[in-house]
N, C-alpha and C positions, 0 to 999 in steps of 0.2 A: 601292516595293513590293518585297517580298522574295520571290523566286522559288525553290520547292524542288522545282520539275520535274527528272525526270531526263533527262541527256544524251543526246541520242539517237548514238552513232557508227555512223559508215560509211564505206565503201571512198573513199580520194582524198579526204578532209576536209581543210580547211586548221586545222590545229590552232592555237589562240590561248590565252593564259594564261585568258581567261575559262570556256573549257570545262572546264579542270581545277578551277577556282572552283568551278563552278557542281556538277559531279560531286562536290565535298567537302561542300557545302552539301547535297546530296542524303543521301550517305551519314549527314552528322552529325545532320539531322532524323530519317532513319531509326532509327538509335542512339539518339536522344533519344526517340520516340515509343515503341519497345519497352522500353526504363527504366521510361518512365511506366505502361505497362500492367502491368510487372512489379510496381512499387510505387509507390503513389500518393504516397508521402511520399519522394521518393527524393533531395531536397535536403537541404545541410546539412553538417557537419564529421564527419570520422572519427576527425580528429587534431587538436587545437588546444592550443598552448601560448603563452600571452602573454609578452612581456619584463616582468617586474613589474618589473623595476630601473628603468625609464622613467618610472614613475609620478611618481618622487621630482621629475623635471624635469618633467612636464607634459606627457609623451609617451605614448603608447600605440603598443606596436610587436607583431609576430608574431617569434615564435622557429622555432616550426614550423607546417604547417596543412597539412592534406590534406581536399578536400571537392567538393563539385558545385553548380554556383550551378543557380537555377531555369531555366537555359533549356537545362540538361543539360551545361556545361563542367564539365570536371573540371579541378583545378588541383592543384599542390603548392608549399609554401613549405619550402624548408629551408636548409643551410648555404650552398647553390649558388645561390640566388637572391639576388638585388639585396634589399637593403634595405629593408622594408616596414616604416613607421611613421609617426606623424602628431602634429603637435604640437597640442594640443589649446586652445584661446581659453581666455583666463581666465573669461569668462563663461557658459561653458557647463555645464549642471546637469540632471540626467535624461533625458539624452540617450544614445541608441543610437550606436556607431562599430561600423564593419564593414569587410570586404573588399569591393572591387566592382572590375569591370571592363567596360568598354565593351560596349553591346549589339552583337549581329551584325545589320549591316543590309545587303543587297546594293547598295545604292545610294551607302553611304558607304567613304571610303578604310579599309581593315582595316589598313593595312602601316603603322608607322612607321620611316623609314630613318634620321633622324636622332633621338637622345636629347631628350626634349621637343617633338619636332616638330608631333605632334599626339597631344593627351591621349586623344582620342576614338578612335583607332586601338586596335583589338584587340591587336595584336603589334605589338611592337618587334622590329627586325632586330639579329641576331647573326651573327656568323663564327664555324664550329667547323670543326676536322677531323674528317674523317668516312672511316672506312675501309671499303674494299669487302670485305664479310666472306665472299662467295662466291670472291675472292681476293687473301686481305691481302698479297701480293707487290708489288700494284700500288701499295702504298702511299697515302696518305691525300691527300683534297681537300679545299679547305676550301669548304662550301654557306653558303649565308645562309639562317637558321634564325628562325622568328617565335617569340619568347617572351612569353606570355600578360602584359599590360601590368597586374599586379595592384596596387593602391592600396588604401591605408586612406583611409573617407571617413565624417562624421556622417552620421546619416540625415537632417539638414537641408540637407545639400548635393545628396544624392540625386534626380535626376529621370530621367526615359523615358530620358536615354542610358545609363543604367548598370544592370548586375546587382548586386544588395547582398545580401548574409549578414551580418547582424550576428554580432559576437564578444562583445561587452560593453555595460553600461550604466554610463554615467558618472554618481555623482551628485552630482560637486561639486568642493570642494576642502579640503583640514584645516588645521590652524593653522599650520602649515608649508608650505601652498601646493603641497602634493603632490595627485595624482590620488585621488580614491575613489572605487574601484569597487564595484558593487552585489553581492555575492557570493550575493545570491540568483537572481540573472538565469543563465536557461537559454538559450545559442542554440540554433539549430536542429542536431539532433544527428542522425548516422547510427548512429554507434557508441559509446554511454555507456558502453562498457568500456574502450575505449580513450581516449577524450575526458577521462574521468576528472573530470567536473562533478557539480553537485547530485543527478543521477541516479544516478550510481554510489553515492553516499551513501544516499540514498532505498532503494536496492537490500539495502545492507548492513544498515540499520536494520530492514527488511522481513523478513532472514534471521533478525536478532536477535530481534524482537518473535515471530515464530512459532516459534523454537528455544525461547525461556522460555515461551510458551502449552503447547509438546507437553510440555514436561519437568511445567510446572503440572498440565496435567490428566493426565498417566500417573501422575504421583503419588495424584491424588484417585481416581482409578479403580482403584488398588491399596489405597486405603485401606481399615479395616474399614467406615467408615461406609458408603462404598459397597456392601461386600460385603453387607451388611443390609439392604439393600434401598432406596439413596437412586437420583438419576435417572442411573443408568449409561447408559441408552439414548440419552437427550439428548448426555451427555456424549462417549459413544463416537463418535457422529454428527459430534461436533463436531472430535473429535480427529482423525477421519477427513478430513476436509475440510482441517483444518489440515496434516495430513503431507502431504495431496496438494501441495498450494502450497509448503509447505516444499521439498518435494523439487525443485520446479521452478524455484523460485527460488535454490536452493541450485547448482543446476546453471547459472545465469546466473552467477552469481559467478565458476564455472570457467572457463567459455566467454571466446572470446577476440573475440568477435562478439555485438552484439545491438542490435536497432533500438528506440526508446523507445518507439514504437506498440504492438510486443508486450508490452512489460512493460505499458504502460500498460490493455491489455486487461485482462492478468492481474489485475493491481492490481482493477479495476472487478469482474470475476466474483468474487473472493475474497470483498470485502465485500457483494456481492450474496447470497452463500450464506450470509456470518456473519450477515446481516440476517434470515435464518431462525430465528436463535437470540436475537437480540438485541434485533429490532424488532419492535412490537404489528403491523405493516403486513406482516412478514415477507418484506419486499423493500425495495431501495432507495428511498428516496421521489422522489431524484432523481437521473438519470443526468449524470454528467460530460462534458463535450465535449473530445475531443481536437484540441488546437492544436498544429501542427507548427513554430509561428513563435513561440508564446507557452507553451512547454513549463513555465514555471514556474506560470503559472495553470491549466494543466492538471494537472498533479502536485501541486500543494503542499494543494488540498482532499481529496484520496483519501488522501494520507498524513497529514492531521489524523483522517481518520476511521481510517485503519488503525490509528493509534496509541492511540486511544480502545478502538476495538472490541478489542484485543488486549490491553488492560492491565483489562478487566473481568473480574472474578472472580466465574465463576458460582455464585452460592448455591445448594446445593442445596433442591428445593421444600419438603424436609421434613426433619428429624432425625429418628431412633431413640431412643429415650430409654429407656435399660434399669431395669426395677426389680429391686433386689436384695434376694433374700430373707434377711433379718436372722432367721427364725425368730420361736415364737409370733405368727404370723399377721402380722408387720410386714414391709413392704417398702419399699424407700427409692429414688427416683430424682434424680440430680443434675444441674442443665443446667451444661452448657460455656459456654454464650453466654449472659450474663442477658439481652442484647437481645431475645431471642426473645419472651421474656415481652411487649414491645410490638409486636413484628414476626408473632406467630404465633398461630395458633388451635392447642388441644390435646387432643386424641382419643385414645381410648382403646378397643382394640379387644379383647374377653373372649371366649373362647370354651371350652366347657365338655362334658362328657358328659352333659348334658341338654337338653332340647327348648328352644328358643332363646327361644319369649315366656317361659318361666318363669325362664332366665337374664336376659331383658331386665328382666323384674319385680322378682327377688329380690336382683342383685347393687348396685344402687344402696342398698336397705335396707340391705345387710349388709357394705357397703365404708364407711371414713372416710377421706376425703382432707382433708391439712391439711400446714403446716408441721411440717416435724420438730421443731421445739421446743416446739413446740403438741399435737402427737398423744397424748402420754399423757393431758391432761388433756381430751382431747377426747372420748376413750375413757372413762375412767374416771368423768367427769361426764355422759357421755351427751350431752353438746353436739354439735348438727351441724358438719359440717365443708363442706368446698367442695363447691358443689354440683354433681353430674354430670347429664346428660338425655340420655335415649336420641334417636339420630336416625336416620333409614331412609335417609337420603343423607349420603355422606363427600365429603369435598371430593375431587375429579378429579385432584389430584396423588398420592394415596395408591395403592398397588397395592390389587387385590381379595383378600380373602382370605374364601374359602369357609366358613361355617359360625361365622362372628363377628357379635358383637354390638357395636356402636359407641354411645360415649357420648361428647358432648362437656362440657368443662367451662365455668362459667359463672365468666366471669373477671371478677372483681369482688367485693368486701366487704373486710373486714379482713384474714381468713385469708389470701386471695388477694394481698394488696399485703406480707405477710408474706414468703410463699414468693418474690415476686418481688424484696424485698431480699436472701434467702438464697439463691435458687436451689435449693433442695432439699425436695422434697416427698415425704412419706410416706403410707402406705397402711396401715390397719388392715383385715381383710378376716376377719369373723365367718362360721360356718357350713361347712358341707361343699360344695365345688365340685369334683366329681371329674374328673380328667383338666383341672383349670384350665391354659389359656394364656392369655397378654396381650400384647398389643404397644402400646406408649407412643408416639406422635408429636405433634412440634411442627412444624404444617405454615405452613410462610411464608406470609405474606398481603400482596401489597403494599398494600391499601387499608386495612390497619390505622393 
């Protein structure tokens, strides 16, 4: 049974090694408890570099590593550390491999004085010359120090005697019998800016996507179509959201430390805010779960959703189409996108210096609409053109214009089909309509 109680020091007590060992256990437990309170996901790697040259020989090794085990033990693997590698059996496939140390148990031998003497001892004894830094003239003395016994194990080899942190997933062997490592796997990470695994690639991708969407929305907001009354408010709000997260993610790229949980939270917040513009539910249908031990499963769905959301080009809810005055009562409007014929409802707003009831009654009788190549015949032969009908309610996407009378086009018949092919609609207007103003819109309707 492990005991982490504090040693009671008193005058005249007979000191034994157990006193210092127990005090050390107590202080270590206090440090771990504080770390756990400060950051729930405190374990993982802040630096990790595999020895990729060993893959061809079927070995996994560490060049450099720095991190913290789940029991709070910190570790470092560098050029001063004995080689840390593992020969992988031929039959191993789809299995995790990682660094392991023996667990801390008060009732078990914690120190191995000879190499290989006790594989479950946490520390191997080494001798080093240590200088007295209070008075360096006294020279150095040899001290016995304990070096943490770090080894690599397969997940299937790990039991309750070991603390374990996976570093990679082995997929199997290739045609040359070299190890194949799962490049999508992400080990538990404390600082993905330094570890430089897929999380850093995700961050770079997010910044690039946000940057492209900022440019795209900025161009749309400065275009003439927007200035003439399209959905500038919606797109301005979306640009505000994207600008906010773009600045934050760009800051992460320039920093030297960031924990993946923070990145995960901000990604999910961004997607939830984007859902206001892109989802009928106006929110994410299901929130993702953060799993520090399975970062690939945590982040991959979010990155897929982010890529989809930021590659959507928002269509304006309507297009403003200008009737150009050609003289002699003839006006011509040209569509720049023939797809609007099938996707949109066409609304004409008319205003004149006359009673609205009179305008509503007389305008359809004196206005003749048709494809530009037929308008002359329609006028001279007094044939009916494309039918328009007065409407009391306009589509909610359109802005309100005081004093306007609205008409909807009947989008059927031979004349309309000719207009659909050419994209040019002509209007011949007889009679007098003093102070005439017209607005012509193609209102996108996703139900069409």
